[in-house]
Each structure stands twice: as structure tokens, then as C-alpha cells.
Steps between C-alpha positions, in 0.01 A plus 500: 500500500655835401553778748364826358604835642409822325801722564329804348222481758734432790733783398208742461358405840837562663583805285835361396676533164665220306837664567442508876375142502807383309727655763300356789491143368842509331381406151571682179227712347502277191436187710221674689346607169502138384321398820260794484399424141449129562781396265697304762545127458594262776587134487435271793741216556369174641 
């Protein structure tokens, strides 16, 4: 079952920019953009 988090909504609720979030969570802006736009792929190993 996929976990779905809408970063746009969460960021708006907390009044935080993508730049500020990237600093706080120590991810690049490009990686956050991939997550925010739902383009991220993950593989689960058994």
C-alpha cells in the first residue's frame, strides 16, 4: 500500500518554502521537487 503525502498542502499549512524545507530535512531542492511532484520511485527488497 503506498504512502501518500501531499507536500504542497503540508508546506502551505506550515507556511514553509521548498528552500526552507530542504535545509531543515537536509535534502536537495531537486530531490524534494521529485517527491513533491510524485515522480519518486522506490524499490522494496525482500
